[in-house]
mmJSON file of the N, C-alpha and C atoms, coordinates in Angstrom:
{"data_MODEL":{"atom_site":{
"group_PDB":["ATOM","ATOM","ATOM","ATOM","ATOM","ATOM","ATOM","ATOM","ATOM","ATOM","ATOM","ATOM","ATOM","ATOM","ATOM","ATOM","ATOM","ATOM","ATOM","ATOM","ATOM","ATOM","ATOM","ATOM","ATOM","ATOM","ATOM","ATOM","ATOM","ATOM","ATOM","ATOM","ATOM","ATOM","ATOM","ATOM","ATOM","ATOM","ATOM","ATOM","ATOM","ATOM","ATOM","ATOM","ATOM","ATOM","ATOM","ATOM","ATOM","ATOM","ATOM","ATOM","ATOM","ATOM","ATOM","ATOM","ATOM","ATOM","ATOM","ATOM","ATOM","ATOM","ATOM","ATOM","ATOM","ATOM","ATOM","ATOM","ATOM","ATOM","ATOM","ATOM","ATOM","ATOM","ATOM","ATOM","ATOM","ATOM","ATOM","ATOM","ATOM","ATOM","ATOM","ATOM","ATOM","ATOM","ATOM","ATOM","ATOM","ATOM","ATOM","ATOM","ATOM","ATOM","ATOM","ATOM","ATOM","ATOM","ATOM","ATOM","ATOM","ATOM","ATOM","ATOM","ATOM","ATOM","ATOM","ATOM","ATOM","ATOM","ATOM","ATOM","ATOM","ATOM","ATOM","ATOM","ATOM","ATOM","ATOM","ATOM","ATOM","ATOM","ATOM","ATOM","ATOM","ATOM","ATOM","ATOM","ATOM","ATOM","ATOM","ATOM","ATOM","ATOM","ATOM","ATOM","ATOM","ATOM","ATOM","ATOM","ATOM","ATOM","ATOM","ATOM","ATOM","ATOM","ATOM","ATOM","ATOM","ATOM","ATOM","ATOM","ATOM","ATOM","ATOM","ATOM"],
"id":[1,2,3,4,5,6,7,8,9,10,11,12,13,14,15,16,17,18,19,20,21,22,23,24,25,26,27,28,29,30,31,32,33,34,35,36,37,38,39,40,41,42,43,44,45,46,47,48,49,50,51,52,53,54,55,56,57,58,59,60,61,62,63,64,65,66,67,68,69,70,71,72,73,74,75,76,77,78,79,80,81,82,83,84,85,86,87,88,89,90,91,92,93,94,95,96,97,98,99,100,101,102,103,104,105,106,107,108,109,110,111,112,113,114,115,116,117,118,119,120,121,122,123,124,125,126,127,128,129,130,131,132,133,134,135,136,137,138,139,140,141,142,143,144,145,146,147,148,149,150,151,152,153,154,155,156],
"type_symbol":["N","C","C","N","C","C","N","C","C","N","C","C","N","C","C","N","C","C","N","C","C","N","C","C","N","C","C","N","C","C","N","C","C","N","C","C","N","C","C","N","C","C","N","C","C","N","C","C","N","C","C","N","C","C","N","C","C","N","C","C","N","C","C","N","C","C","N","C","C","N","C","C","N","C","C","N","C","C","N","C","C","N","C","C","N","C","C","N","C","C","N","C","C","N","C","C","N","C","C","N","C","C","N","C","C","N","C","C","N","C","C","N","C","C","N","C","C","N","C","C","N","C","C","N","C","C","N","C","C","N","C","C","N","C","C","N","C","C","N","C","C","N","C","C","N","C","C","N","C","C","N","C","C","N","C","C"],
"label_atom_id":["N","CA","C","N","CA","C","N","CA","C","N","CA","C","N","CA","C","N","CA","C","N","CA","C","N","CA","C","N","CA","C","N","CA","C","N","CA","C","N","CA","C","N","CA","C","N","CA","C","N","CA","C","N","CA","C","N","CA","C","N","CA","C","N","CA","C","N","CA","C","N","CA","C","N","CA","C","N","CA","C","N","CA","C","N","CA","C","N","CA","C","N","CA","C","N","CA","C","N","CA","C","N","CA","C","N","CA","C","N","CA","C","N","CA","C","N","CA","C","N","CA","C","N","CA","C","N","CA","C","N","CA","C","N","CA","C","N","CA","C","N","CA","C","N","CA","C","N","CA","C","N","CA","C","N","CA","C","N","CA","C","N","CA","C","N","CA","C","N","CA","C","N","CA","C","N","CA","C","N","CA","C"],
"label_alt_id":[null,null,null,null,null,null,null,null,null,null,null,null,null,null,null,null,null,null,null,null,null,null,null,null,null,null,null,null,null,null,null,null,null,null,null,null,null,null,null,null,null,null,null,null,null,null,null,null,null,null,null,null,null,null,null,null,null,null,null,null,null,null,null,null,null,null,null,null,null,null,null,null,null,null,null,null,null,null,null,null,null,null,null,null,null,null,null,null,null,null,null,null,null,null,null,null,null,null,null,null,null,null,null,null,null,null,null,null,null,null,null,null,null,null,null,null,null,null,null,null,null,null,null,null,null,null,null,null,null,null,null,null,null,null,null,null,null,null,null,null,null,null,null,null,null,null,null,null,null,null,null,null,null,null,null,null],
"label_comp_id":["MET","MET","MET","SER","SER","SER","ILE","ILE","ILE","PHE","PHE","PHE","HIS","HIS","HIS","TYR","TYR","TYR","TYR","TYR","TYR","ASN","ASN","ASN","PHE","PHE","PHE","ILE","ILE","ILE","ARG","ARG","ARG","TYR","TYR","TYR","LYS","LYS","LYS","THR","THR","THR","GLU","GLU","GLU","ALA","ALA","ALA","VAL","VAL","VAL","PRO","PRO","PRO","SER","SER","SER","GLY","GLY","GLY","GLU","GLU","GLU","THR","THR","THR","VAL","VAL","VAL","GLU","GLU","GLU","LYS","LYS","LYS","PHE","PHE","PHE","ARG","ARG","ARG","LEU","LEU","LEU","ARG","ARG","ARG","ASN","ASN","ASN","GLY","GLY","GLY","ILE","ILE","ILE","PRO","PRO","PRO","TYR","TYR","TYR","ASN","ASN","ASN","LEU","LEU","LEU","PHE","PHE","PHE","GLN","GLN","GLN","LYS","LYS","LYS","TRP","TRP","TRP","HIS","HIS","HIS","TRP","TRP","TRP","ASP","ASP","ASP","MET","MET","MET","HIS","HIS","HIS","HIS","HIS","HIS","LYS","LYS","LYS","ILE","ILE","ILE","ALA","ALA","ALA","PRO","PRO","PRO","ILE","ILE","ILE","GLN","GLN","GLN"],
"label_asym_id":["A","A","A","A","A","A","A","A","A","A","A","A","A","A","A","A","A","A","A","A","A","A","A","A","A","A","A","A","A","A","A","A","A","A","A","A","A","A","A","A","A","A","A","A","A","A","A","A","A","A","A","A","A","A","A","A","A","A","A","A","A","A","A","A","A","A","A","A","A","A","A","A","A","A","A","A","A","A","A","A","A","A","A","A","A","A","A","A","A","A","A","A","A","A","A","A","A","A","A","A","A","A","A","A","A","A","A","A","A","A","A","A","A","A","A","A","A","A","A","A","A","A","A","A","A","A","A","A","A","A","A","A","A","A","A","A","A","A","A","A","A","A","A","A","A","A","A","A","A","A","A","A","A","A","A","A"],
"label_entity_id":["1","1","1","1","1","1","1","1","1","1","1","1","1","1","1","1","1","1","1","1","1","1","1","1","1","1","1","1","1","1","1","1","1","1","1","1","1","1","1","1","1","1","1","1","1","1","1","1","1","1","1","1","1","1","1","1","1","1","1","1","1","1","1","1","1","1","1","1","1","1","1","1","1","1","1","1","1","1","1","1","1","1","1","1","1","1","1","1","1","1","1","1","1","1","1","1","1","1","1","1","1","1","1","1","1","1","1","1","1","1","1","1","1","1","1","1","1","1","1","1","1","1","1","1","1","1","1","1","1","1","1","1","1","1","1","1","1","1","1","1","1","1","1","1","1","1","1","1","1","1","1","1","1","1","1","1"],
"label_seq_id":[1,1,1,2,2,2,3,3,3,4,4,4,5,5,5,6,6,6,7,7,7,8,8,8,9,9,9,10,10,10,11,11,11,12,12,12,13,13,13,14,14,14,15,15,15,16,16,16,17,17,17,18,18,18,19,19,19,20,20,20,21,21,21,22,22,22,23,23,23,24,24,24,25,25,25,26,26,26,27,27,27,28,28,28,29,29,29,30,30,30,31,31,31,32,32,32,33,33,33,34,34,34,35,35,35,36,36,36,37,37,37,38,38,38,39,39,39,40,40,40,41,41,41,42,42,42,43,43,43,44,44,44,45,45,45,46,46,46,47,47,47,48,48,48,49,49,49,50,50,50,51,51,51,52,52,52],
"pdbx_PDB_ins_code":[null,null,null,null,null,null,null,null,null,null,null,null,null,null,null,null,null,null,null,null,null,null,null,null,null,null,null,null,null,null,null,null,null,null,null,null,null,null,null,null,null,null,null,null,null,null,null,null,null,null,null,null,null,null,null,null,null,null,null,null,null,null,null,null,null,null,null,null,null,null,null,null,null,null,null,null,null,null,null,null,null,null,null,null,null,null,null,null,null,null,null,null,null,null,null,null,null,null,null,null,null,null,null,null,null,null,null,null,null,null,null,null,null,null,null,null,null,null,null,null,null,null,null,null,null,null,null,null,null,null,null,null,null,null,null,null,null,null,null,null,null,null,null,null,null,null,null,null,null,null,null,null,null,null,null,null],
"Cartn_x":[-3.619,-4.269,-4.076,-5.158,-5.057,-4.304,-3.85,-3.114,-4.012,-5.319,-6.275,-6.295,-6.389,-6.439,-5.124,-4.019,-2.712,-2.53,-2.88,-2.75,-3.571,-4.812,-5.652,-5.193,-4.649,-4.105,-2.932,-2.028,-0.881,-1.368,-2.321,-2.862,-3.515,-4.271,-4.918,-3.869,-2.844,-1.811,-1.015,-0.78,0.041,-0.761,-2.03,-2.83,-3.791,-4.511,-5.597,-5.136,-4.32,-3.911,-3.199,-2.215,-1.539,-2.468,-3.514,-4.434,-5.603,-5.67,-6.733,-8.053,-8.033,-9.247,-9.663,-10.958,-11.439,-11.413,-11.448,-11.473,-12.734,-13.85,-15.114,-15.051,-14.517,-14.386,-13.439,-12.356,-11.41,-12.109,-12.917,-13.644,-14.592,-15.359,-16.32,-15.628,-14.578,-13.851,-13.246,-12.827,-12.167,-13.084,-14.371,-15.338,-15.141,-14.649,-14.453,-15.791,-16.322,-17.611,-17.546,-18.669,-18.701,-18.26,-18.683,-18.313,-16.803,-16.129,-14.67,-14.014,-14.598,-14.09,-14.229,-15.374,-15.615,-14.6,-14.322,-13.337,-11.954,-11.604,-10.297,-10.175,-11.203,-11.189,-11.056,-11.821,-11.752,-10.347,-9.8,-8.456,-7.418,-7.543,-6.53,-6.624,-7.814,-7.968,-8.099,-8.311,-8.548,-7.568,-6.758,-5.865,-4.389,-4.097,-2.706,-2.451,-1.508,-1.188,-0.01,-0.07,1.055,2.302,3.432,4.718,5.09,5.461,5.826,7.316],
"Cartn_y":[25.241,25.777,27.287,28.009,29.464,29.929,31.157,31.729,31.785,32.019,32.032,30.68,29.618,28.283,27.925,28.265,27.969,28.717,29.982,30.808,30.233,29.854,29.299,27.914,27.141,25.836,26.011,26.933,27.196,27.717,28.631,29.146,28.032,27.168,26.06,25.162,24.813,23.905,24.522,25.818,26.448,26.952,27.316,27.862,26.842,26.128,25.284,23.881,23.265,21.879,21.745,22.592,22.435,22.574,23.363,23.555,22.571,21.719,20.724,21.25,22.418,23.004,22.251,22.041,21.349,22.282,21.691,22.475,23.338,22.776,23.522,24.738,24.584,25.725,26.769,26.319,27.238,28.05,27.367,28.033,29.087,28.721,29.659,30.829,30.544,31.6,32.622,32.168,33.056,33.579,33.254,33.778,33.278,32.059,31.491,30.922,31.423,30.915,29.415,28.743,27.294,26.828,27.516,27.061,27.125,28.133,28.197,27.119,26.887,25.823,24.471,24.239,22.965,22.742,23.786,23.666,23.397,24.114,23.914,22.479,22.001,20.647,19.623,19.801,18.881,18.89,20.09,20.204,19.505,19.668,19.11,17.585,17.036,15.598,14.773,15.414,14.635,14.923,15.943,16.277,16.107,15.822,15.642,14.147,13.634,12.227,12.025,10.984,10.724,10.291,10.654,10.27,8.892,8.025,6.673,6.471],
"Cartn_z":[-9.321,-8.137,-8.138,-7.908,-7.898,-6.653,-6.699,-5.561,-4.329,-4.525,-3.411,-2.71,-3.497,-2.925,-2.242,-2.866,-2.29,-0.973,-0.964,0.238,1.391,1.122,2.178,2.616,1.708,2.072,3.044,2.743,3.624,4.972,4.957,6.218,7.034,6.367,7.073,7.708,6.956,7.463,8.615,8.584,9.623,10.822,10.614,11.707,12.323,11.475,11.966,12.363,11.549,11.826,13.171,13.479,14.775,15.988,15.854,16.981,16.957,15.932,15.854,15.304,14.707,14.152,12.885,12.713,11.521,10.315,9.134,7.903,7.856,8.276,8.258,9.185,10.379,11.296,10.733,10.099,9.471,8.381,7.558,6.476,7.03,8.041,8.625,9.311,10.046,10.772,9.822,8.643,7.692,6.592,6.683,5.726,4.306,4.157,2.824,2.366,1.244,0.75,0.478,0.68,0.555,-0.826,-1.899,-3.241,-3.465,-2.923,-3.039,-2.181,-1.011,-0.152,-0.837,-1.452,-2.13,-3.244,-4.036,-5.118,-4.543,-3.484,-2.858,-2.347,-1.684,-1.14,-2.269,-3.344,-4.492,-5.094,-5.308,-5.888,-5.025,-3.724,-2.822,-2.733,-2.852,-2.635,-3.901,-5.05,-6.257,-7.379,-7.262,-8.361,-8.018,-6.775,-6.37,-6.183,-6.938,-6.87,-5.917,-5.089,-4.173,-4.949,-4.42,-5.024,-4.484,-5.399,-4.982,-5.088],
"occupancy":[1.0,1.0,1.0,1.0,1.0,1.0,1.0,1.0,1.0,1.0,1.0,1.0,1.0,1.0,1.0,1.0,1.0,1.0,1.0,1.0,1.0,1.0,1.0,1.0,1.0,1.0,1.0,1.0,1.0,1.0,1.0,1.0,1.0,1.0,1.0,1.0,1.0,1.0,1.0,1.0,1.0,1.0,1.0,1.0,1.0,1.0,1.0,1.0,1.0,1.0,1.0,1.0,1.0,1.0,1.0,1.0,1.0,1.0,1.0,1.0,1.0,1.0,1.0,1.0,1.0,1.0,1.0,1.0,1.0,1.0,1.0,1.0,1.0,1.0,1.0,1.0,1.0,1.0,1.0,1.0,1.0,1.0,1.0,1.0,1.0,1.0,1.0,1.0,1.0,1.0,1.0,1.0,1.0,1.0,1.0,1.0,1.0,1.0,1.0,1.0,1.0,1.0,1.0,1.0,1.0,1.0,1.0,1.0,1.0,1.0,1.0,1.0,1.0,1.0,1.0,1.0,1.0,1.0,1.0,1.0,1.0,1.0,1.0,1.0,1.0,1.0,1.0,1.0,1.0,1.0,1.0,1.0,1.0,1.0,1.0,1.0,1.0,1.0,1.0,1.0,1.0,1.0,1.0,1.0,1.0,1.0,1.0,1.0,1.0,1.0,1.0,1.0,1.0,1.0,1.0,1.0],
"B_iso_or_equiv":[0.0,0.0,0.0,0.0,0.0,0.0,0.0,0.0,0.0,0.0,0.0,0.0,0.0,0.0,0.0,0.0,0.0,0.0,0.0,0.0,0.0,0.0,0.0,0.0,0.0,0.0,0.0,0.0,0.0,0.0,0.0,0.0,0.0,0.0,0.0,0.0,0.0,0.0,0.0,0.0,0.0,0.0,0.0,0.0,0.0,0.0,0.0,0.0,0.0,0.0,0.0,0.0,0.0,0.0,0.0,0.0,0.0,0.0,0.0,0.0,0.0,0.0,0.0,0.0,0.0,0.0,0.0,0.0,0.0,0.0,0.0,0.0,0.0,0.0,0.0,0.0,0.0,0.0,0.0,0.0,0.0,0.0,0.0,0.0,0.0,0.0,0.0,0.0,0.0,0.0,0.0,0.0,0.0,0.0,0.0,0.0,0.0,0.0,0.0,0.0,0.0,0.0,0.0,0.0,0.0,0.0,0.0,0.0,0.0,0.0,0.0,0.0,0.0,0.0,0.0,0.0,0.0,0.0,0.0,0.0,0.0,0.0,0.0,0.0,0.0,0.0,0.0,0.0,0.0,0.0,0.0,0.0,0.0,0.0,0.0,0.0,0.0,0.0,0.0,0.0,0.0,0.0,0.0,0.0,0.0,0.0,0.0,0.0,0.0,0.0,0.0,0.0,0.0,0.0,0.0,0.0],
"pdbx_formal_charge":[null,null,null,null,null,null,null,null,null,null,null,null,null,null,null,null,null,null,null,null,null,null,null,null,null,null,null,null,null,null,null,null,null,null,null,null,null,null,null,null,null,null,null,null,null,null,null,null,null,null,null,null,null,null,null,null,null,null,null,null,null,null,null,null,null,null,null,null,null,null,null,null,null,null,null,null,null,null,null,null,null,null,null,null,null,null,null,null,null,null,null,null,null,null,null,null,null,null,null,null,null,null,null,null,null,null,null,null,null,null,null,null,null,null,null,null,null,null,null,null,null,null,null,null,null,null,null,null,null,null,null,null,null,null,null,null,null,null,null,null,null,null,null,null,null,null,null,null,null,null,null,null,null,null,null,null],
"auth_seq_id":[1,1,1,2,2,2,3,3,3,4,4,4,5,5,5,6,6,6,7,7,7,8,8,8,9,9,9,10,10,10,11,11,11,12,12,12,13,13,13,14,14,14,15,15,15,16,16,16,17,17,17,18,18,18,19,19,19,20,20,20,21,21,21,22,22,22,23,23,23,24,24,24,25,25,25,26,26,26,27,27,27,28,28,28,29,29,29,30,30,30,31,31,31,32,32,32,33,33,33,34,34,34,35,35,35,36,36,36,37,37,37,38,38,38,39,39,39,40,40,40,41,41,41,42,42,42,43,43,43,44,44,44,45,45,45,46,46,46,47,47,47,48,48,48,49,49,49,50,50,50,51,51,51,52,52,52],
"auth_comp_id":["MET","MET","MET","SER","SER","SER","ILE","ILE","ILE","PHE","PHE","PHE","HIS","HIS","HIS","TYR","TYR","TYR","TYR","TYR","TYR","ASN","ASN","ASN","PHE","PHE","PHE","ILE","ILE","ILE","ARG","ARG","ARG","TYR","TYR","TYR","LYS","LYS","LYS","THR","THR","THR","GLU","GLU","GLU","ALA","ALA","ALA","VAL","VAL","VAL","PRO","PRO","PRO","SER","SER","SER","GLY","GLY","GLY","GLU","GLU","GLU","THR","THR","THR","VAL","VAL","VAL","GLU","GLU","GLU","LYS","LYS","LYS","PHE","PHE","PHE","ARG","ARG","ARG","LEU","LEU","LEU","ARG","ARG","ARG","ASN","ASN","ASN","GLY","GLY","GLY","ILE","ILE","ILE","PRO","PRO","PRO","TYR","TYR","TYR","ASN","ASN","ASN","LEU","LEU","LEU","PHE","PHE","PHE","GLN","GLN","GLN","LYS","LYS","LYS","TRP","TRP","TRP","HIS","HIS","HIS","TRP","TRP","TRP","ASP","ASP","ASP","MET","MET","MET","HIS","HIS","HIS","HIS","HIS","HIS","LYS","LYS","LYS","ILE","ILE","ILE","ALA","ALA","ALA","PRO","PRO","PRO","ILE","ILE","ILE","GLN","GLN","GLN"],
"auth_asym_id":["A","A","A","A","A","A","A","A","A","A","A","A","A","A","A","A","A","A","A","A","A","A","A","A","A","A","A","A","A","A","A","A","A","A","A","A","A","A","A","A","A","A","A","A","A","A","A","A","A","A","A","A","A","A","A","A","A","A","A","A","A","A","A","A","A","A","A","A","A","A","A","A","A","A","A","A","A","A","A","A","A","A","A","A","A","A","A","A","A","A","A","A","A","A","A","A","A","A","A","A","A","A","A","A","A","A","A","A","A","A","A","A","A","A","A","A","A","A","A","A","A","A","A","A","A","A","A","A","A","A","A","A","A","A","A","A","A","A","A","A","A","A","A","A","A","A","A","A","A","A","A","A","A","A","A","A"],
"auth_atom_id":["N","CA","C","N","CA","C","N","CA","C","N","CA","C","N","CA","C","N","CA","C","N","CA","C","N","CA","C","N","CA","C","N","CA","C","N","CA","C","N","CA","C","N","CA","C","N","CA","C","N","CA","C","N","CA","C","N","CA","C","N","CA","C","N","CA","C","N","CA","C","N","CA","C","N","CA","C","N","CA","C","N","CA","C","N","CA","C","N","CA","C","N","CA","C","N","CA","C","N","CA","C","N","CA","C","N","CA","C","N","CA","C","N","CA","C","N","CA","C","N","CA","C","N","CA","C","N","CA","C","N","CA","C","N","CA","C","N","CA","C","N","CA","C","N","CA","C","N","CA","C","N","CA","C","N","CA","C","N","CA","C","N","CA","C","N","CA","C","N","CA","C","N","CA","C","N","CA","C","N","CA","C"],
"pdbx_PDB_model_num":[1,1,1,1,1,1,1,1,1,1,1,1,1,1,1,1,1,1,1,1,1,1,1,1,1,1,1,1,1,1,1,1,1,1,1,1,1,1,1,1,1,1,1,1,1,1,1,1,1,1,1,1,1,1,1,1,1,1,1,1,1,1,1,1,1,1,1,1,1,1,1,1,1,1,1,1,1,1,1,1,1,1,1,1,1,1,1,1,1,1,1,1,1,1,1,1,1,1,1,1,1,1,1,1,1,1,1,1,1,1,1,1,1,1,1,1,1,1,1,1,1,1,1,1,1,1,1,1,1,1,1,1,1,1,1,1,1,1,1,1,1,1,1,1,1,1,1,1,1,1,1,1,1,1,1,1]
}}}
C-alpha cells in the first residue's frame, strides 16, 4: 500500500468513522480522485486477509 493510501486510510478511520461519515463523502470532501479511491478501496477489501 502506498503512503498516500495508508495516510488516507488512517485519516478516514480517525476522522470519518467516528462521526458516521461515509467513504464516498470523505472522498469528495478531501478531493480524492475517484480512480485513487477505487484503488484504495480495492486494496483495503481484497488484499488484506483476516488473521485467524
